[in-house]
C-alpha positions in Angstrom: 96.9 -30.0 16.2 97.8 -27.7 19.0 97.6 -24.8 16.6 93.8 -25.5 16.4 93.5 -24.2 19.9 94.8 -20.6 20.4 95.6 -21.1 24.1 97.7 -24.2 23.4 99.5 -23.2 20.2 102.5 -21.5 21.7 102.4 -23.1 25.1 105.7 -24.1 26.8 106.1 -26.3 29.8 107.7 -23.4 31.8 104.8 -21.1 31.2 102.2 -23.4 32.8 100.8 -23.3 36.3 99.2 -26.8 36.1 101.5 -29.7 36.6 101.8 -32.0 33.5 101.3 -35.4 35.3 97.7 -34.8 36.3 96.9 -33.4 32.9 98.5 -36.6 31.4 96.2 -38.7 33.5 93.2 -36.7 32.4 94.2 -37.1 28.8 94.5 -40.9 29.1 91.1 -41.4 30.8 89.3 -42.2 27.5 92.3 -43.1 25.3 93.0 -46.7 24.5 96.2 -48.0 26.2 97.7 -48.7 22.7 98.1 -45.0 22.1 100.5 -42.6 23.7 100.1 -38.9 24.5 103.0 -36.8 23.3 104.6 -34.1 25.6 103.4 -31.4 23.1 99.8 -32.7 23.4 100.1 -32.7 27.2 101.4 -29.2 27.3 98.8 -28.0 24.8 96.0 -29.6 26.9 97.4 -28.1 30.1 97.4 -24.6 28.4 93.8 -25.0 27.2 92.7 -26.2 30.6 94.5 -23.3 32.3 92.9 -20.7 30.0 89.5 -22.2 30.5 89.9 -22.3 34.3 91.1 -18.7 34.2 88.0 -17.6 32.3 85.7 -19.4 34.8 87.5 -18.1 37.8 87.4 -14.5 36.6 83.7 -14.7 35.8 83.0 -16.3 39.1 84.8 -13.5 40.8 82.7 -11.0 39.0 79.6 -12.8 40.2 80.9 -12.9 43.8 81.6 -9.1 43.6 78.1 -8.5 42.3 76.7 -10.4 45.3 78.8 -8.1 47.6 81.1 -11.0 48.6 84.9 -11.3 48.6 84.7 -15.1 48.6 84.0 -17.0 45.4 81.6 -19.9 46.1 80.5 -22.9 44.2 77.2 -21.2 43.4 79.2 -18.5 41.6 80.8 -21.1 39.3 77.4 -22.8 38.8 75.9 -19.5 38.0 78.6 -18.8 35.5 77.7 -22.0 33.6 74.1 -20.8 33.5 75.1 -17.4 32.2 78.2 -18.4 30.2 76.8 -17.1 26.9 76.7 -13.6 28.3 80.3 -13.5 29.4 
């Protein structure tokens, strides 16, 4: 259920930055064609993905700032994954 994920529990389509169609395609990648993905599930997944991306971007920005840069680079994101348990 969407309520199992705090980020997706109260999500509305209007409050999202991510478009729903690409999220729908991601959701269907490993789902058998016999199953459908409800709009609530798509919105909840988009909310969870947005929240995760926000956390990663914020941490990568901290790492870029620590390196005395104003540009977030791929290495900042990779470093975040190595240091994730500390954030």
